[in-house]
C-alpha positions as CSV (number, residue, x, y, z in Angstrom):
1,X,0.0,0.0,0.0
2,X,2.8,2.4,0.9
3,X,4.5,1.7,-2.4
4,X,1.3,2.4,-4.3
5,X,0.9,5.8,-2.6
6,X,4.4,6.7,-3.8
7,X,3.3,5.8,-7.3
8,X,0.2,7.9,-7.0
9,X,2.3,10.9,-5.7
10,X,4.5,10.6,-8.7
11,X,1.5,10.6,-11.0
12,X,0.3,13.8,-9.4
13,X,3.8,15.4,-9.6
14,X,3.9,14.5,-13.3
15,X,0.5,16.0,-13.9
16,X,1.5,19.2,-12.1
17,X,4.7,19.4,-14.2
18,X,2.6,19.2,-17.4
19,X,0.1,21.8,-16.3
20,X,2.8,24.2,-15.1
21,X,4.7,23.9,-18.4
22,X,1.5,24.4,-20.4
23,X,0.3,27.4,-18.3
24,X,3.7,29.1,-18.6
25,X,3.8,28.5,-22.3
26,X,0.3,29.8,-22.8
27,X,0.9,33.0,-20.8
28,X,4.2,33.5,-22.6
29,X,2.2,33.6,-25.8
30,X,-0.1,36.1,-24.1
31,X,2.9,38.3,-23.2
32,X,4.2,38.2,-26.7
33,X,0.7,39.2,-28.0
34,X,0.6,42.2,-25.6
35,X,4.2,43.2,-26.6
36,X,3.3,43.0,-30.3
37,X,0.2,45.2,-29.8
38,X,2.4,47.7,-27.9
39,X,4.9,47.6,-30.7
40,X,2.2,48.5,-33.2
41,X,1.2,51.3,-30.9
42,X,4.7,52.7,-30.7
43,X,4.9,52.7,-34.5
44,X,1.8,54.8,-34.6
45,X,3.3,57.2,-32.0
46,X,6.4,57.4,-34.0
47,X,4.4,58.4,-37.1
48,X,2.6,61.1,-35.0
49,X,5.9,62.4,-33.8
50,X,7.3,62.5,-37.3
51,X,4.2,64.4,-38.5
52,X,4.5,66.9,-35.6
53,X,8.2,67.3,-36.4
54,X,7.5,67.9,-40.1
55,X,5.0,70.6,-39.1
56,X,7.7,72.3,-37.0
57,X,5.7,71.8,-33.7
58,X,8.2,69.5,-32.0
59,X,11.9,68.6,-32.4
60,X,13.5,65.5,-33.8
61,X,14.0,64.3,-30.2
62,X,10.4,63.1,-30.0
63,X,10.9,60.9,-33.0
64,X,14.1,59.5,-31.6
65,X,12.5,58.7,-28.3
66,X,9.8,56.7,-30.1
67,X,12.3,54.9,-32.2
68,X,14.4,53.9,-29.1
69,X,11.3,52.5,-27.3
70,X,10.2,50.7,-30.4
71,X,13.6,49.1,-31.0
72,X,14.0,48.0,-27.4
73,X,10.5,46.4,-27.4
74,X,11.3,44.6,-30.7
75,X,14.4,43.1,-29.1
76,X,12.3,42.0,-26.0
77,X,9.8,40.3,-28.3
78,X,12.7,38.4,-30.1
79,X,14.0,37.3,-26.7
80,X,10.5,36.1,-25.6
81,X,10.1,34.2,-28.9
82,X,13.4,32.6,-28.4
83,X,12.4,31.4,-24.9
84,X,9.4,29.7,-26.3
85,X,11.6,26.7,-27.3
86,X,12.7,26.3,-23.7
87,X,9.1,26.1,-22.3
88,X,8.1,23.8,-25.2
89,X,11.0,21.5,-24.3
90,X,9.9,21.5,-20.7
91,X,6.3,20.6,-21.8
92,X,7.6,17.7,-24.0
93,X,9.7,16.4,-21.2
94,X,6.8,16.5,-18.7
95,X,4.6,14.6,-21.2
96,X,7.4,12.1,-21.9
97,X,8.2,13.1,-25.5
98,X,11.7,12.9,-26.8
99,X,13.5,15.9,-28.2
100,X,13.3,14.4,-31.7
101,X,9.6,13.8,-31.5
102,X,7.0,16.3,-32.9
103,X,5.9,19.1,-30.7
104,X,2.6,18.5,-28.9
105,X,-0.4,20.6,-30.1
106,X,-1.2,23.6,-27.9
107,X,-4.9,24.2,-27.3
108,X,-6.0,27.4,-29.2
109,X,-8.6,28.3,-26.5
110,X,-7.8,28.6,-22.8
111,X,-10.3,27.8,-20.2
112,X,-9.6,29.4,-16.7
113,X,-9.8,26.9,-13.8
114,X,-12.9,27.2,-11.5
115,X,-12.5,28.8,-8.1
116,X,-11.5,26.6,-5.3
117,X,-13.7,25.4,-2.4
118,X,-13.3,26.6,1.2
119,X,-10.1,25.9,3.1
120,X,-11.9,23.5,5.4
121,X,-13.3,21.5,2.4
122,X,-9.9,21.3,0.7
123,X,-8.2,20.2,3.9
124,X,-10.8,17.6,4.6
125,X,-10.4,16.3,1.1
126,X,-6.6,16.3,1.4
127,X,-6.8,14.1,4.5
128,X,-8.6,11.5,2.3
129,X,-6.9,11.9,-1.1
130,X,-3.4,13.2,-0.5
131,X,-1.1,10.2,-1.2
132,X,1.7,11.4,1.2
133,X,-0.8,11.6,4.0
134,X,-2.4,8.3,3.1
135,X,1.1,6.6,2.9
136,X,1.9,7.9,6.4
137,X,-1.4,6.8,7.7
138,X,-0.6,3.4,6.3
139,X,2.7,3.5,8.2
140,X,0.8,4.2,11.4
141,X,-1.5,1.2,10.8
142,X,1.4,-1.1,10.0
143,X,3.2,0.1,13.2
144,X,0.0,-0.6,15.2
145,X,-0.1,-4.1,13.7
146,X,3.5,-4.7,14.6
147,X,2.8,-3.6,18.1
148,X,-0.1,-6.0,18.5
149,X,2.1,-8.8,17.1
150,X,4.9,-7.9,19.6
151,X,2.5,-7.9,22.5
152,X,1.3,-11.4,21.6
153,X,4.8,-12.7,22.1
154,X,4.4,-12.3,25.8
155,X,1.3,-14.5,25.9
156,X,1.7,-18.3,26.3
157,X,0.9,-20.3,23.2
158,X,-1.3,-23.3,23.7
159,X,-1.7,-26.1,21.2
160,X,-4.1,-29.1,21.2
161,X,-4.1,-31.9,18.6
162,X,-4.4,-35.6,17.9
163,X,-1.6,-38.0,17.0
164,X,-2.1,-41.1,14.9
165,X,0.1,-44.2,14.6
166,X,-0.7,-45.5,11.1
167,X,1.8,-48.4,11.4
168,X,-0.3,-50.0,14.2
169,X,-3.2,-52.2,13.3
170,X,-5.7,-51.0,14.1
171,X,-4.5,-47.3,13.8
172,X,-4.0,-45.9,17.3
173,X,-5.1,-42.4,18.1
174,X,-3.7,-40.4,21.0
175,X,-4.6,-36.9,22.1
176,X,-1.7,-34.3,22.4
177,X,-1.4,-30.9,24.0
178,X,1.5,-28.4,24.4
179,X,2.3,-25.0,25.7
180,X,5.1,-22.5,24.7
181,X,6.1,-20.2,27.6
182,X,7.5,-16.7,26.8
183,X,10.7,-17.1,28.8
184,X,12.7,-14.5,26.9
185,X,11.2,-11.6,28.7
186,X,13.9,-9.1,27.9
187,X,13.7,-9.8,24.2
188,X,10.0,-9.6,24.2
189,X,10.1,-6.3,26.1
190,X,12.6,-4.9,23.6
191,X,10.4,-5.9,20.7
192,X,7.3,-4.2,22.3
193,X,9.3,-1.0,23.1
194,X,10.6,-0.9,19.5
195,X,7.1,-1.3,18.1
196,X,5.8,1.4,20.4
197,X,8.6,3.7,19.3
198,X,7.9,3.0,15.6
199,X,4.2,3.7,16.2
200,X,4.9,7.0,17.9
201,X,7.3,8.0,15.2
202,X,4.8,7.3,12.5
203,X,2.1,9.2,14.3
204,X,4.5,12.2,14.7
205,X,5.4,12.2,11.0
206,X,1.8,12.1,10.1
207,X,0.9,15.0,12.4
208,X,3.9,17.0,11.2
209,X,2.8,16.5,7.6
210,X,-0.7,17.5,8.4
211,X,0.5,20.7,10.0
212,X,2.8,21.4,7.1
213,X,0.0,20.8,4.7
214,X,-2.3,23.2,6.5
215,X,0.3,25.9,6.4
216,X,0.9,25.3,2.7
217,X,-2.8,25.4,2.0
218,X,-3.2,28.7,3.8
219,X,-0.3,30.2,1.7
220,X,-1.7,29.0,-1.6
221,X,-5.2,30.2,-0.8
222,X,-3.7,33.6,0.0
223,X,-1.8,33.6,-3.4
224,X,-5.1,32.7,-5.1
225,X,-7.0,35.5,-3.4
226,X,-4.1,38.0,-4.2
227,X,-4.0,37.1,-7.9
228,X,-7.8,37.2,-8.1
229,X,-7.9,40.7,-6.5
230,X,-5.1,41.9,-8.8
231,X,-6.9,40.5,-11.9
232,X,-10.1,42.2,-11.0
233,X,-8.4,45.5,-10.2
234,X,-6.5,45.5,-13.5
235,X,-9.4,44.4,-15.7
236,X,-12.1,46.6,-14.2
237,X,-10.2,49.8,-13.3
238,X,-6.5,50.2,-14.1
239,X,-6.3,49.0,-17.7
240,X,-9.5,50.9,-18.8
241,X,-8.2,54.1,-17.2
242,X,-4.7,53.6,-18.6
243,X,-6.2,53.4,-22.1
244,X,-8.2,56.5,-21.5
245,X,-5.1,58.2,-20.2
246,X,-3.2,57.2,-23.4
247,X,-6.0,58.5,-25.6
248,X,-6.0,61.8,-23.7
249,X,-2.2,62.1,-24.0
250,X,-2.3,61.3,-27.7
251,X,-5.0,63.9,-28.4
252,X,-3.2,66.5,-26.3
253,X,0.1,65.9,-28.1
254,X,-1.4,66.5,-31.5
255,X,-2.9,69.7,-30.3
256,X,0.2,70.8,-28.4
257,X,-1.4,70.6,-24.9
258,X,0.9,67.7,-23.7
259,X,4.5,66.6,-24.4
260,X,5.8,63.5,-26.0
261,X,7.0,62.4,-22.6
262,X,3.4,62.4,-21.3
263,X,2.5,60.2,-24.3
264,X,5.3,57.8,-23.7
265,X,4.6,57.6,-20.0
266,X,0.9,56.8,-20.7
267,X,2.0,54.1,-23.2
268,X,4.4,52.5,-20.7
269,X,1.9,52.5,-17.9
270,X,-0.7,50.7,-20.1
271,X,2.0,48.1,-21.1
272,X,2.9,47.6,-17.5
273,X,-0.7,47.0,-16.4
274,X,-1.3,44.6,-19.3
275,X,1.8,42.6,-18.4
276,X,0.8,42.6,-14.8
277,X,-2.6,41.1,-15.8
278,X,-0.8,38.3,-17.6
279,X,1.3,37.6,-14.5
280,X,-1.7,37.7,-12.2
281,X,-3.6,35.2,-14.4
282,X,-0.5,32.9,-14.6
283,X,-0.1,33.0,-10.8
284,X,-3.8,32.1,-10.4
285,X,-3.7,29.1,-12.7
286,X,-0.4,27.8,-11.2
287,X,-1.8,28.1,-7.7
288,X,-5.0,26.3,-8.5
289,X,-3.1,23.5,-10.2
290,X,-0.9,23.1,-7.1
291,X,-4.0,23.2,-4.8
292,X,-5.7,20.5,-6.8
293,X,-2.7,18.2,-7.4
294,X,-0.2,18.8,-4.6
295,X,-2.5,19.6,-1.7
296,X,-5.9,18.0,-2.3
297,X,-4.4,15.1,-4.3
298,X,-7.2,15.1,-7.0
299,X,-5.8,13.2,-10.0
300,X,-6.6,14.4,-13.5
301,X,-9.2,12.6,-15.6
302,X,-7.9,9.3,-17.0
303,X,-5.0,9.1,-14.5
304,X,-4.0,5.4,-13.7
305,X,-4.8,5.7,-10.0
306,X,-7.4,4.2,-7.8
307,X,-10.1,6.1,-5.9
308,X,-9.6,6.1,-2.2
309,X,-12.0,3.5,-0.9
310,X,-10.9,3.0,2.7
311,X,-10.1,5.4,5.5
312,X,-6.5,6.4,5.7
313,X,-6.6,8.2,9.0
314,X,-5.7,6.8,12.4
315,X,-8.6,5.6,14.5
316,X,-8.9,8.9,16.4
317,X,-9.6,10.8,13.1
318,X,-12.9,11.2,11.3
319,X,-13.8,8.7,8.6
320,X,-13.7,9.7,5.0
321,X,-16.7,11.5,3.5
322,X,-19.1,9.5,1.5
323,X,-19.7,12.1,-1.2
324,X,-16.2,11.9,-2.6
325,X,-15.3,9.4,-5.3
């Protein structure tokens, strides 16, 4: 049983590796998309600056500033495109594909993961599903069985039977009885003490793992809430206002009411917010994947694992819920 739980933990780690590589690859593509849209915007700003310079309203410095920002962003896009191969190699390795095998298809549409349940529900499910906890609980049960076996060594062993002499004619039957006395008291006491120590050690490891799991769960739920709040703030308030600010700056620049620095600052602020949105969504998906696979221990659909059918807690813990598969 303990060996199986190790196998199940490895399945979950592999699934997490695949999801993490896929999410990072997807959001890299989103980052490149944002950068390309910004590059097109900088080209428009450069044309506006050239028109203003041709009309004698601004100096050539505005055009040069636009060109510098555009060239820097183009180089950043090239670097991001180059890093795509690294993430794709990580995805292939997580899936188990060799370097010479064709690249796996990347889904065109991305579906955000659903929101998690409450902390209590996740922790309760983790006590039932998490293979590390289940393996440690199996260690506790094995230690309890070994302790029971050690204790029976101190109890006399009685045997009753019948002996038959088949060479005699007629066959003679004789009753027999025997008793084995536990005379090695020191050895038996040592075996019992060792079994008790193993049981306490297994229980301590299980408790420590539960405490660590609760702390990790609290941390991941905080990261989820943080990324969700940042996403809502960026989508609902910051990005719309940054776009409005850019439009105002562009209009003011063409009429001479604002400088090119105001225009560039508005563009950079919008780019920063859009990249922050990609980062917040990446953090949300990675956190939810870790919650489901590393904490709760829910295998993906089609995974070669068994559903938990028996309680894995020690006798003083609640039995598994019946509503979980």
